[in-house]
TORDO-125846 format. One record per residue (C-alpha): residue in three letters; x, y, z. Coordinates in steps of 0.05 Angstrom, whole numbers, plus 5000, padded with zeros to 4 digits. Layout:
! residues N
ALAXYZ ...
This chain:
! residues 438
MET250670546913 TYR248870596987 ARG243971137008 TYR242671317080 LYS235171347069 PHE235570587066 LYS235770597142 SER229571037144 LEU225970567097 LYS227569967142 LYS224970367202 TRP218570507163 LYS217669767146 LEU218269567220 SER213970117248 LYS207769887286 ASN204070507261 ARG206370427188 LYS202270807137 PRO202970807061 LEU209371187046 LEU209771776999 PHE217071796976 LEU218772466944 GLY224572816913 ALA226773216853 ARG227572836788 GLN233972436779 VAL235972396852 GLY235571636853 LYS228671486882 THR227170886836 TYR233870556845 LEU233670616921 LEU226470356927 LYS227869756881 GLU234069576922 PHE229969636985 GLY224669186957 LYS229468656932 THR233468656997 GLU228068697050 TYR222168327019 LYS221067646986 GLN217267976929 LEU217268656895 ALA211268906856 TYR213869506818 ILE209069926776 ASN211570536738 LEU205070916725 GLU208371326670 HIS209670696629 PRO205270656567 ASN202469986587 ALA201470146661 PRO194470086690 ARG193770836701 ASN186170786708 LEU186770286765 PHE183770746817 GLU178271076775 THR172970536785 ASP173570486860 PHE178670376916 ASP176969656931 ALA183469336956 ASN181768626933 ARG180268846862 ILE186569276859 MET190968706884 THR187968236833 VAL189668706777 LEU196668846804 SER198068096812 ALA196367996739 TYR200368596716 CYS206568416756 ASN205767666744 LEU206367476817 LYS201767296875 ILE201667916919 SER201167786993 ALA200968297049 ASP206467957090 ASP212267917041 THR210868386983 LEU213069106974 ILE208469486926 ILE211570096893 PHE207370576852 ASP212670976817 GLU210771656788 ILE204271586826 GLN202072276804 ALA201171996733 ALA195071586755 PRO188371956765 LYS186571896839 GLY193271556853 LEU194772006913 THR187671936939 ALA188371176935 LEU193771186989 LYS188571437038 TYR184070847025 PHE189870347031 TYR191170637100 GLU183870597121 ASP181669947089 ALA187969537076 PRO193469767125 GLU196769077124 TYR199869207055 HIS206769517048 ILE205670076997 ILE210170626973 GLY207971176925 ALA213971516893 GLY213972146853 SER217672766835 LEU216273376877 LEU214773736812 GLY209173246794 VAL206173146863 ASN206273856889 ILE202674126828 HIS197973546818 HIS190973806805 GLY184073526815 GLU184673086876 SER185073146951 PHE191673036986 PRO191672467037 VAL193572897097 GLY194672477160 LYS193771827121 VAL200971737094 ASP208071757119 PHE212872227083 MET220072147064 LYS224272587019 LEU230572406980 TYR235972916962 PRO242172856918 MET247672426947 SER251472727006 PHE259072787008 HIS259072187054 GLU255071767004 PHE259772016950 LEU265771736988 LEU262271066995 ALA261071066919 MET268471196910 ASP269870566951 GLU272770967010 THR268870577062 GLY273970657118 ILE274371417113 ALA266871457104 LYS265771077169 LEU270571537205 LEU266872137177 GLU260171847199 SER262871767270 GLY264572507273 ASP271772357293 LEU274472997263 GLU281172967298 ASN283072297268 LEU280272497201 SER285873017197 PHE290672447180 PHE286772367114 LYS286073107101 GLN289173137032 LYS285172547006 LEU278772837034 VAL280173527004 ASN281573206937 TYR274972836939 LEU271473466961 ARG274173816899 TYR271373246857 TYR264673306892 LEU264174056877 PHE264773876803 ILE260773226802 GLY255673356856 GLY250772846883 MET246372636824 PRO247071876826 GLU247871776751 ALA253772266749 VAL256971966812 SER256271256786 ASP259271446718 PHE265271776751 ALA266271186799 ILE266770716739 ASN270071136685 ARG273571726720 ASP271872146659 TRP270372876673 GLN267573006604 SER262772426610 VAL260272706677 ARG259173386648 LEU255273086589 LEU250672716638 GLN249673346680 ASN247773746618 GLN242873206599 ILE239673246668 ILE239174006662 ALA236073926594 SER230973436622 TYR229273946676 ARG227874466622 SER223473956587 ASP219673866652 PHE218674616656 SER215274616588 LYS211173996605 HIS208574196674 ALA209074956683 PRO203375426667 LYS204875736599 GLU204076446626 ILE209976376675 LEU214375896635 PRO218976446607 ARG219976726677 ILE221476036705 ASN227075976654 MET229676666670 VAL229976526745 TRP233275856733 ASP238476156687 SER240176706737 ILE242176246794 PRO249676206778 ALA250076966775 GLN245877036839 LEU250476586879 SER256976866851 LYS255577556880 GLU259377766943 ASN252577846976 LYS248577246955 LYS241777536971 PHE237077426912 ILE236678056871 TYR231078106819 GLY235178606779 VAL240178046763 ILE234677696723 LYS233478316682 GLU233979066692 GLY227879346727 ALA225078666747 ARG220478666809 ALA218478146860 LYS211278106836 ASP213677926766 PHE217577316788 GLU214877066855 LEU210476536822 ALA216276286780 ILE220676226842 GLN215175876881 TRP214275376824 LEU221675206823 THR222075126899 ASP215774696900 ALA219174256848 GLY225174166894 LEU229874456842 LEU231475086882 HIS231475206957 LYS229775856990 VAL233676077053 TYR230876687088 ASN234477237124 THR232677287197 SER232677977227 LYS234277737298 PRO238177137323 ALA232776937373 LEU228176337383 PRO224476147343 LEU228176387281 VAL221976297238 ALA218676867277 TYR224077347252 GLN224777117180 GLU224277667127 LEU220077417070 SER222877937022 ALA230177767035 PHE232677077016 LYS237876676980 LEU236176156927 PHE240575536928 HIS240874996874 ASN238774286888 ASP245674026870 VAL252674326870 GLY254773906810 LEU249074166768 LEU250774876791 SER257974776768 ALA255374526701 MET250775126693 SER256675576712 ARG260875226658 LEU266375066707 ASN272074746668 ALA274774086693 LYS281774376691 THR279874776753 ILE279874116792 ALA287274036776 GLN288974736801 GLY289174566875 ASP284174916919 VAL282175436867 VAL275475096858 PHE273375276929 ARG274276016914 GLU271176026844 PHE265276496835 LYS266776826903 GLY266076166939 ALA259176016909 LEU260475276901 THR263075216971 GLU257075557002 GLN252375146958 TYR255974516983 VAL255174717056 PHE247874867047 GLN246774207011 GLN249873807069 LEU245974197122 ALA239474097084 LEU240273347090 SER238873407164 GLU231573347185 THR232773717250 LEU236074367228 SER232274997208 ILE236775397161 TYR237076157155 TYR242276697145 HIS243077357182 THR244578057159 PHE247078567209 ASP242979197221 ASN247579627179 SER247579097123 LYS255079157117 TYR256278467146 GLU252777807132 LEU252977147169 ASP252876577118 PHE248176127157 LEU244376147222 VAL241275477242 GLN236575257296 THR237474557322 GLU232374057348 ASN234574257419 ASN232974987404 GLU240175207401 ILE241875757352 ILE248575637317 PRO252076147272 ILE256075847214 GLU261376207175 VAL263575897109 LYS270776017086 ALA272675797016 GLY280075737033 GLU284875737092 SER284676497102 LEU280376517164 LYS279577267177 SER272277437184 ASN269778087215 SER262377907210 PHE263077237245 LYS267277507302 LEU262778117311 PHE256677667315 CYS259877207367 GLN262177807409 LYS255278107408 HIS251077477420 SER255776987455 PRO252776357424 LYS253975707461 THR256475397396 ALA259475767338 ILE261975417276 ARG266975637223 THR267875137166 SER273975187121 LEU279574777092 SER283374827158 ASP283574257207 TYR278874147265 LYS280474637320 LYS276674817384 GLU277575527409 THR274475887467 TRP269376267424 MET268375807364 THR270075137332 ASN273175057263 ILE270374457226 PRO273774237161 LEU268974297102 TYR268873557092 GLY266273457163 ILE260773987165 ASN255473467182 ALA258773387250 ILE255474037271 GLU249773697307 GLN254473237345 ILE258773827366 SER252574197390 LEU250173597430 ASN257073457460 GLY258474177474 SER265374127442 
């Protein structure tokens, strides 16, 4: 399955200032598959070492960081002659090796000619204890669940996917029904590669749900394995509350939804642990739509989004029959899956800063307020159907007169004097619309 990070990996390979790469992401998002494909396609040789394997040389870096010694050991372990020119070296689950992260620093300083990638789950790397982090000595790249665009490619819809990539929203309207159908599928299946691949081959909803539940169970196992025992019960409580949090009309995180009388100080460490692991994502309210948005973020007011819409639908126990009921799936749980989907696609961008905005009287809320790389502030209203009435969105635009305002819904692309409607399947065209001014 094609992943767009492949392009970024090729750019890293060809960079004159290439450093060892730390390739991160939540568990099960496809890091290993992508890196192996990259190695097989772009190099003559691939030296792959999974440091969690029972026979892996996990103590490789404990003696010293001598590159010649390390390459001698790796050549024997991988049964190939490693050379700097044509070999990609992948240390998978690098956090499993003592001093593994520190070793990347010494590869950069003493042996920069080697092409080295250290891969690991955010959960393992971010909470790795006992060693210094190689700040300034490594390049970083992060992998998320598959985008809707990548999902279309996996479904063998290459032509439509290319049209979507080009941002040609007007011509995409000719394929609206097919795109909306696939979007319904995506809200159920999500972007976890194993689930997407299974559906592409078998078209079996029950099989997809079984795989999703297995992934969720593996996450819970990771909680028990990695989390401090004193906050483990609270991590599980926060995790379990996410479907209920996002199905509220106002999706601001409310501690009382976890349990009656719950307070921020009781759960803030658990929330931080889950966001550090890349399993949840925090989006802050901003009190003022002014540059820079980070200066106006309210640390006590935030939404927590899931890392994958398909896993959210599994945790919400959404029945596959909902997919057959037309556009009902977009409105389920007060549009929770639709808003999660939009967040997930926006988060794939490395140039957007994502917030939301609550009006002074708190009666109205703007779903998203994003800041672009060009320092433009764009309000985004998410509509789960084709009913497009929205007092909060119109009031915001009347008050602040943004250069670009986006409403995303099931309706076709339409440019109006005060805002642009982007169909949900084309939400990633937001940056192009901003740059083109249309």
